[in-house]
All heavy atoms as an XYZ file, in Angstrom:
618
protein
N       0.840     -1.174      0.000
C       0.000      0.000      0.000
C       0.891      1.245      0.000
O       1.939      1.260      0.626
C      -0.901     -0.008      1.235
C      -1.723      1.249      1.399
S      -2.718      1.198      2.886
C      -4.308      1.376      2.173
N       0.430      2.258     -0.686
C       1.171      3.512     -0.770
C       0.213      4.675     -0.551
O      -0.890      4.690     -1.088
C       1.844      3.653     -2.127
C       2.575      4.959     -2.313
C       3.131      5.062     -3.734
C       3.614      6.460     -4.002
N       3.952      6.656     -5.400
N       0.656      5.642      0.249
C      -0.108      6.859      0.497
C       0.721      8.041      0.024
O       1.903      8.143      0.334
C      -0.441      7.009      1.993
C      -1.435      5.926      2.407
C      -1.002      8.394      2.295
C      -1.818      5.972      3.869
N       0.083      8.924     -0.732
C       0.749     10.143     -1.187
C       0.236     11.301     -0.340
O      -0.961     11.558     -0.280
C       0.459     10.398     -2.678
O       0.894      9.255     -3.427
C       1.189     11.635     -3.170
N       1.185     11.966      0.317
C       0.856     13.066      1.220
C       1.336     14.368      0.599
O       2.510     14.519      0.277
C       1.535     12.867      2.593
C       1.093     11.541      3.211
C       1.237     14.049      3.521
C       1.892     11.124      4.429
N       0.426     15.290      0.429
C       0.780     16.611     -0.073
C       1.049     17.550      1.091
O       0.202     17.715      1.962
N       2.235     18.110      1.121
C       2.591     19.092      2.150
C       2.347     20.465      1.552
O       3.133     20.960      0.758
C       4.049     18.906      2.563
C       4.448     19.745      3.730
N       5.720     19.763      4.201
C       3.753     20.593      4.523
C       5.798     20.587      5.236
N       4.609     21.104      5.435
N       1.230     21.072      1.944
C       0.759     22.304      1.322
C       1.552     23.513      1.811
O       1.581     23.815      2.996
C      -0.725     22.493      1.612
C      -1.424     23.613      0.863
C      -1.416     23.332     -0.642
C      -2.854     23.760      1.354
N       2.179     24.185      0.862
C       2.911     25.441      1.069
C       3.898     25.386      2.250
O       3.831     26.204      3.159
C       1.938     26.606      1.239
C       0.899     26.716      0.161
C      -0.365     27.192      0.446
C       1.170     26.332     -1.148
C      -1.333     27.311     -0.543
C       0.215     26.443     -2.140
C      -1.048     26.933     -1.830
O      -1.991     27.027     -2.814
N       4.824     24.449      2.236
C       5.761     24.334      3.368
C       6.622     25.572      3.582
O       7.058     25.833      4.700
C       6.611     23.110      3.007
C       6.490     22.980      1.530
C       5.122     23.491      1.175
N       6.830     26.361      2.518
C       7.642     27.562      2.660
C       6.872     28.671      3.387
O       7.477     29.593      3.922
C       8.148     28.053      1.296
C       7.085     28.618      0.372
C       6.257     27.575     -0.382
O       6.414     26.367     -0.150
O       5.436     27.991     -1.200
N       5.551     28.569      3.430
C       4.723     29.563      4.121
C       4.190     29.060      5.459
O       4.085     29.825      6.415
C       3.507     29.943      3.253
C       3.749     30.730      1.981
C       2.437     30.896      1.214
C       4.338     32.088      2.308
N       3.808     27.793      5.497
C       3.087     27.244      6.643
C       3.955     26.249      7.413
O       3.732     25.042      7.367
C       1.786     26.584      6.156
C       0.888     27.455      5.284
C      -0.287     26.649      4.740
C       0.397     28.664      6.053
N       4.943     26.751      8.112
C       5.855     25.878      8.858
C       6.311     26.546     10.151
O       7.430     26.382     10.587
C       7.062     25.516      7.989
C       7.895     24.409      8.601
O       7.382     23.548      9.303
N       9.182     24.437      8.348
N       5.437     27.305     10.770
C       5.783     28.065     11.967
C       6.171     27.170     13.137
O       7.043     27.511     13.929
C       4.598     28.969     12.359
C       4.810     29.906     13.535
C       5.920     30.911     13.221
C       3.529     30.624     13.876
N       5.544     26.024     13.249
C       5.751     25.149     14.408
C       6.539     23.887     14.061
O       6.372     22.856     14.695
C       4.397     24.770     15.017
C       3.593     25.976     15.403
C       2.467     26.344     14.673
C       3.978     26.768     16.473
C       1.733     27.470     15.014
C       3.255     27.899     16.821
C       2.139     28.240     16.094
O       1.420     29.358     16.431
N       7.385     23.960     13.058
C       8.191     22.802     12.693
C       7.385     21.688     12.057
O       7.640     20.514     12.282
N       6.407     22.068     11.254
C       5.502     21.074     10.679
C       6.190     20.124      9.714
O       5.705     19.019      9.490
C       4.321     21.779     10.012
C       3.552     22.603     11.025
O       2.926     21.996     11.903
O       3.621     23.836     10.954
N       7.317     20.512      9.168
C       8.069     19.581      8.312
C       8.486     18.357      9.124
O       8.479     17.234      8.618
C       9.302     20.264      7.725
O       8.913     21.290      6.844
N       8.820     18.576     10.372
C       9.161     17.460     11.260
C       7.966     16.563     11.522
O       8.105     15.344     11.619
N       6.782     17.156     11.631
C       5.568     16.364     11.827
C       5.291     15.488     10.616
O       4.858     14.342     10.748
C       4.371     17.277     12.096
C       4.481     17.998     13.410
O       5.133     17.540     14.340
N       3.857     19.159     13.495
N       5.557     16.008      9.430
C       5.369     15.227      8.195
C       6.337     14.042      8.184
O       5.957     12.926      7.844
C       5.587     16.124      6.954
C       4.602     17.271      6.947
C       5.551     15.314      5.675
C       3.324     17.085      6.227
N       7.583     14.292      8.551
C       8.574     13.206      8.602
C       8.163     12.145      9.617
O       8.333     10.943      9.381
C       9.949     13.759      8.948
S      10.679     14.755      7.643
N       7.635     12.581     10.743
C       7.174     11.649     11.775
C       6.026     10.790     11.248
O       6.015      9.572     11.443
C       6.749     12.430     13.016
S       6.174     11.391     14.363
N       5.069     11.416     10.571
C       3.953     10.676      9.989
C       4.451      9.661      8.977
O       4.018      8.502      8.967
C       2.968     11.645      9.337
C       1.793     11.016      8.603
C       0.935     10.175      9.530
C       0.960     12.099      7.928
N       5.391     10.071      8.138
C       5.953      9.163      7.137
C       6.595      7.955      7.810
O       6.377      6.816      7.405
C       6.970      9.907      6.284
C       7.572      9.057      5.193
C       8.581      9.828      4.351
O       9.209     10.778      4.827
N       8.708      9.437      3.108
N       7.366      8.176      8.855
C       8.045      7.072      9.549
C       7.031      6.139     10.206
O       7.171      4.914     10.144
C       9.013      7.643     10.592
C       9.927      6.618     11.162
C      10.833      6.080     10.084
C      11.823      5.102     10.631
N      12.585      4.445      9.580
N       6.004      6.705     10.813
C       4.994      5.869     11.467
C       4.257      4.992     10.444
O       3.935      3.839     10.728
C       4.005      6.738     12.229
C       4.589      7.352     13.493
C       3.578      8.283     14.136
N       3.622      8.404     15.551
C       3.470      7.457     16.471
N       3.304      6.224     16.112
N       3.501      7.722     17.750
N       3.989      5.547      9.269
C       3.365      4.748      8.216
C       4.298      3.621      7.773
O       3.858      2.479      7.583
C       2.990      5.642      7.032
C       1.797      6.568      7.256
C       1.729      7.634      6.166
C       0.496      5.787      7.323
N       5.574      3.941      7.601
C       6.541      2.928      7.181
C       6.655      1.810      8.210
O       6.792      0.643      7.845
C       7.893      3.578      6.926
C       7.899      4.434      5.674
C       9.168      5.256      5.496
O      10.054      5.236      6.381
O       9.261      5.949      4.458
N       6.601      2.132      9.482
C       6.632      1.101     10.526
C       5.466      0.135     10.398
O       5.542     -1.003     10.819
C       6.585      1.737     11.908
C       7.848      2.429     12.332
C       9.104      2.268     11.821
C       7.964      3.409     13.363
N       9.989      3.093     12.473
C       9.317      3.805     13.431
C       7.048      4.005     14.229
C       9.782      4.737     14.336
C       7.510      4.939     15.131
C       8.861      5.298     15.185
N       4.381      0.600      9.791
C       3.202     -0.243      9.614
C       3.139     -0.879      8.227
O       2.125     -1.417      7.815
C       1.949      0.579      9.877
C       1.794      0.885     11.366
C       0.880      2.051     11.632
N       0.715      2.292     13.053
C       1.609      2.925     13.827
N       2.744      3.363     13.312
N       1.385      3.110     15.111
N       4.243     -0.770      7.503
C       4.319     -1.394      6.186
C       3.638     -0.614      5.080
O       3.335     -1.168      4.024
N       3.385      0.662      5.310
C       2.720      1.505      4.318
C       3.751      2.477      3.756
O       4.358      3.245      4.498
C       1.547      2.288      4.952
C       0.535      1.308      5.555
C       0.895      3.200      3.921
C      -0.501      1.957      6.443
N       3.931      2.428      2.460
C       4.859      3.358      1.812
C       4.222      4.741      1.784
O       3.044      4.886      1.460
C       5.164      2.887      0.392
C       6.139      3.756     -0.341
C       6.345      3.300     -1.779
O       5.785      2.315     -2.230
N       7.154      4.045     -2.498
N       5.000      5.757      2.136
C       4.488      7.130      2.137
C       5.379      8.004      1.267
O       6.582      8.085      1.477
C       4.448      7.676      3.556
N       4.752      8.642      0.292
C       5.465      9.593     -0.558
C       5.030     10.995     -0.157
O       3.834     11.286     -0.072
C       5.128      9.353     -2.028
C       5.791     10.349     -2.951
C       5.367     10.188     -4.403
O       4.559      9.294     -4.705
O       5.842     10.973     -5.227
N       5.998     11.865      0.112
C       5.706     13.240      0.489
C       5.927     14.127     -0.733
O       6.999     14.112     -1.330
C       6.629     13.715      1.638
C       6.617     12.729      2.809
C       6.240     15.130      2.070
C       5.296     12.518      3.451
N       4.920     14.892     -1.093
C       5.021     15.834     -2.209
C       4.911     17.246     -1.651
O       3.903     17.594     -1.045
C       3.904     15.601     -3.213
S       3.986     14.021     -4.034
N       5.939     18.024     -1.862
C       5.930     19.422     -1.450
C       5.121     20.219     -2.471
O       5.441     20.218     -3.649
C       7.365     19.936     -1.360
O       7.380     21.263     -0.952
N       4.073     20.875     -2.010
C       3.187     21.642     -2.886
C       3.471     23.118     -2.664
O       2.978     23.733     -1.719
C       1.727     21.310     -2.579
C       1.382     19.811     -2.609
C      -0.030     19.574     -2.117
C       1.577     19.250     -3.999
N       4.305     23.682     -3.508
C       4.787     25.051     -3.322
C       3.778     26.087     -3.780
O       3.049     25.883     -4.752
C       6.097     25.250     -4.085
O       7.092     24.392     -3.575
N       3.778     27.200     -3.085
C       2.892     28.315     -3.409
C       3.197     28.841     -4.805
O       4.348     28.965     -5.198
C       3.055     29.427     -2.377
N       2.149     29.126     -5.551
C       2.302     29.677     -6.890
C       2.403     28.636     -7.983
O       2.304     28.965     -9.159
N       2.613     27.369     -7.626
C       2.679     26.294     -8.620
C       1.331     25.599     -8.714
O       0.613     25.498     -7.721
C       3.755     25.275     -8.244
C       5.148     25.844     -8.355
O       5.397     26.740     -9.150
N       6.059     25.350     -7.547
N       0.972     25.106     -9.909
C      -0.301     24.388    -10.028
C      -0.287     23.118     -9.176
O       0.755     22.475     -9.023
C      -0.404     24.054    -11.514
C       0.921     24.335    -12.114
C       1.701     25.173    -11.163
N      -1.432     22.792     -8.618
C      -1.557     21.603     -7.770
C      -2.695     20.745     -8.302
O      -3.798     21.242     -8.531
C      -1.857     21.996     -6.311
C      -0.730     22.846     -5.734
C      -2.066     20.751     -5.457
C      -1.045     23.446     -4.383
N      -2.431     19.475     -8.475
C      -3.476     18.530     -8.851
C      -3.759     17.659     -7.624
O      -3.041     16.701     -7.348
C      -3.029     17.679    -10.042
C      -4.154     16.817    -10.581
O      -5.223     16.734     -9.935
O      -3.957     16.218    -11.652
N      -4.778     18.038     -6.878
C      -5.109     17.344     -5.643
C      -5.599     15.918     -5.884
O      -5.645     15.126     -4.948
C      -6.175     18.128     -4.872
C      -5.658     19.412     -4.282
C      -6.018     20.630     -4.837
C      -4.818     19.409     -3.190
C      -5.557     21.821     -4.293
C      -4.341     20.588     -2.643
C      -4.712     21.792     -3.192
N      -5.951     15.587     -7.120
C      -6.440     14.234     -7.406
C      -5.386     13.172     -7.171
O      -5.720     11.997     -7.002
C      -6.948     14.157     -8.843
C      -8.171     15.044     -9.094
C      -8.541     15.054    -10.538
N      -7.464     15.731    -11.270
C      -7.505     16.013    -12.553
N      -8.533     15.648    -13.272
N      -6.504     16.646    -13.141
N      -4.113     13.561     -7.158
C      -3.030     12.592     -6.965
C      -2.615     12.467     -5.504
O      -1.653     11.765     -5.203
C      -1.818     12.980     -7.821
C      -2.119     12.984     -9.288
N      -2.333     11.832    -10.007
C      -2.266     13.996    -10.167
C      -2.589     12.137    -11.265
N      -2.565     13.443    -11.391
N      -3.318     13.147     -4.612
C      -2.980     13.143     -3.191
C      -4.005     12.321     -2.414
O      -5.195     12.387     -2.676
C      -2.972     14.563     -2.625
C      -2.081     15.538     -3.341
S      -0.350     15.102     -3.161
C       0.256     15.627     -4.752
N      -3.519     11.540     -1.458
C      -4.416     10.823     -0.559
C      -4.702     11.643      0.695
O      -5.735     11.473      1.342
C      -3.794      9.487     -0.150
C      -3.581      8.582     -1.340
O      -4.567      8.300     -2.055
O      -2.431      8.167     -1.576
N      -3.757     12.504      1.032
C      -3.852     13.293      2.249
C      -3.148     14.619      2.018
O      -2.095     14.658      1.379
C      -3.150     12.521      3.383
C      -3.187     13.043      4.786
C      -4.601     13.043      5.326
C      -2.312     12.155      5.665
N      -3.738     15.700      2.496
C      -3.126     17.025      2.397
C      -2.882     17.517      3.811
O      -3.797     17.517      4.639
C      -4.043     18.041      1.663
C      -4.396     17.574      0.269
C      -3.400     19.424      1.650
C      -3.253     17.567     -0.703
N      -1.653     17.919      4.080
C      -1.316     18.464      5.392
C      -0.779     19.877      5.236
O      -0.056     20.179      4.290
C      -0.270     17.593      6.084
C      -0.723     16.182      6.426
C       0.433     15.379      7.020
C      -1.877     16.197      7.393
N      -1.165     20.725      6.151
C      -0.627     22.075      6.169
C      -0.338     22.451      7.609
O      -0.957     21.956      8.535
C      -1.583     23.079      5.523
C      -2.936     23.260      6.182
C      -3.286     24.732      6.186
C      -3.986     22.487      5.416
N       0.635     23.310      7.760
C       1.049     23.724      9.088
C       0.497     25.082      9.453
O      -0.268     25.691      8.722
N       0.934     25.545     10.594
C       0.517     26.841     11.084
C       1.458     27.933     10.598
O       2.546     27.671     10.098
N       0.994     29.161     10.766
C       1.818     30.294     10.367
C       1.224     31.566     10.959
O       0.175     31.541     11.597
C       1.884     30.403      8.845
O       0.607     30.729      8.344
N       1.886     32.658     10.676
C       1.364     33.946     11.107
C       0.194     34.349     10.212
O      -0.052     33.737      9.168
C       2.465     35.006     11.044
O       2.825     35.246      9.697
N      -0.510     35.391     10.614
C      -1.670     35.851      9.842
C      -1.306     36.204      8.410
O      -2.046     35.903      7.476
C      -2.309     37.066     10.516
C      -2.978     36.717     11.835
O      -3.222     35.520     12.082
O      -3.254     37.646     12.613
N      -0.159     36.838      8.215
C       0.265     37.247      6.871
C       0.414     36.037      5.956
O      -0.092     36.019      4.834
C       1.579     38.013      6.944
C       2.101     38.440      5.583
C       3.500     39.090      5.702
N       4.065     39.302      4.399
C       4.700     38.370      3.674
N       4.841     37.149      4.135
N       5.190     38.645      2.489
N       1.122     35.010      6.427
C       1.337     33.816      5.604
C       0.038     33.057      5.372
O      -0.177     32.489      4.306
C       2.392     32.900      6.230
C       3.815     33.363      6.010
C       4.237     34.493      6.947
O       3.531     34.751      7.951
O       5.273     35.123      6.673
N      -0.843     33.034      6.370
C      -2.135     32.376      6.186
C      -2.951     33.085      5.102
O      -3.600     32.432      4.282
C      -2.919     32.360      7.493
C      -2.373     31.389      8.503
C      -3.154     31.405      9.798
O      -4.325     31.760      9.831
N      -2.501     31.017     10.872
N      -2.904     34.413      5.088
C      -3.618     35.174      4.056
C      -3.042     34.868      2.671
O      -3.803     34.713      1.699
C      -3.541     36.665      4.351
N      -1.720     34.768      2.574
C      -1.094     34.415      1.290
C      -1.524     33.016      0.848
O      -1.850     32.790     -0.318
C       0.435     34.470      1.404
C       1.061     35.848      1.408
C       2.544     35.748      1.773
C       0.889     36.524      0.065
N      -1.521     32.064      1.782
C      -1.920     30.693      1.457
C      -3.364     30.660      0.957
O      -3.672     29.965     -0.018
C      -1.749     29.787      2.671
N      -4.239     31.424      1.597
C      -5.642     31.494      1.153
C      -5.739     32.038     -0.260
O      -6.501     31.531     -1.081
C      -6.450     32.358      2.107
S      -6.819     31.556      3.670
N      -4.949     33.068     -0.539
C      -4.976     33.654     -1.887
C      -4.521     32.631     -2.923
O      -5.140     32.480     -3.972
C      -4.094     34.894     -1.939
C      -4.280     35.656     -3.258
C      -3.419     36.884     -3.349
N      -2.101     36.440     -3.757
C      -0.961     37.003     -3.360
N      -0.963     38.009     -2.539
N       0.191     36.540     -3.787
N      -3.438     31.914     -2.618
C      -2.946     30.908     -3.561
C      -3.986     29.809     -3.771
O      -4.198     29.338     -4.886
C      -1.646     30.286     -3.075
C      -0.448     31.201     -3.201
C       0.367     31.456     -2.096
C      -0.111     31.811     -4.404
C       1.476     32.291     -2.208
C       0.980     32.642     -4.521
C       1.767     32.880     -3.407
O       2.845     33.703     -3.520
N      -4.653     29.383     -2.699
C      -5.673     28.337     -2.839
C      -6.853     28.807     -3.671
O      -7.396     28.043     -4.474
C      -6.154     27.879     -1.465
C      -5.282     26.853     -0.770
C      -5.782     26.601      0.656
C      -5.236     25.545     -1.551
N      -7.250     30.055     -3.501
C      -8.359     30.598     -4.303
C      -8.021     30.607     -5.788
O      -8.912     30.483     -6.627
C      -8.700     32.009     -3.846
C      -9.441     32.058     -2.547
C      -9.745     33.507     -2.188
C     -10.422     33.615     -0.849
N     -10.694     35.010     -0.494
N      -6.744     30.769     -6.113
C      -6.319     30.810     -7.502
C      -6.158     29.421     -8.118
O      -5.982     29.289     -9.319
C      -4.990     31.575     -7.609
C      -5.121     33.046     -7.263
C      -3.777     33.750     -7.140
O      -2.725     33.086     -7.274
O      -3.797     34.959     -6.892
N      -6.224     28.384     -7.287
C      -6.073     27.009     -7.770
C      -7.326     26.603     -8.534
O      -8.439     26.760     -8.040
C      -5.835     26.036     -6.587
O      -4.653     26.433     -5.910
C      -5.663     24.614     -7.076
N      -7.148     26.113     -9.738
C      -8.264     25.707    -10.598
C      -8.433     24.191    -10.545
O      -7.472     23.440    -10.492
C      -8.006     26.119    -12.048
C      -7.728     27.601    -12.217
C      -8.944     28.432    -11.917
C      -8.662     29.884    -12.183
N      -9.144     30.782    -11.206
N      -9.670     23.757    -10.547
C      -9.997     22.331    -10.521
C     -10.750     21.974    -11.784
O     -11.546     22.743    -12.289
C     -10.868     22.006     -9.306
C     -10.252     22.433     -8.000
C     -10.571     23.652     -7.413
C      -9.332     21.616     -7.366
C      -9.999     24.043     -6.214
C      -8.752     22.004     -6.172
C      -9.099     23.203     -5.609
O      -8.522     23.594     -4.426
N     -10.518     20.759    -12.262
C     -11.259     20.263    -13.431
C     -12.464     19.461    -12.985
O     -12.502     18.865    -11.990
C     -10.367     19.376    -14.297
C      -9.291     20.214    -15.003
O      -9.542     21.390    -15.252
O      -8.219     19.659    -15.278
């Protein structure tokens, strides 16, 4: 089994060390025999959420949260 995890805007939403939380989740899945692929979903780049099993995002200041919201609003879905 394989799970693809999208790490949403890690350059903006990582105030509390959320990259470490993603690594921890990946390791815990591997301990259970589940392959985990982490995909960094950078702000400003197109995102195809259909290829993700799970989307994780971290915390940030108000400014970065507002930027993340703007980027998400600009994301187009088919």
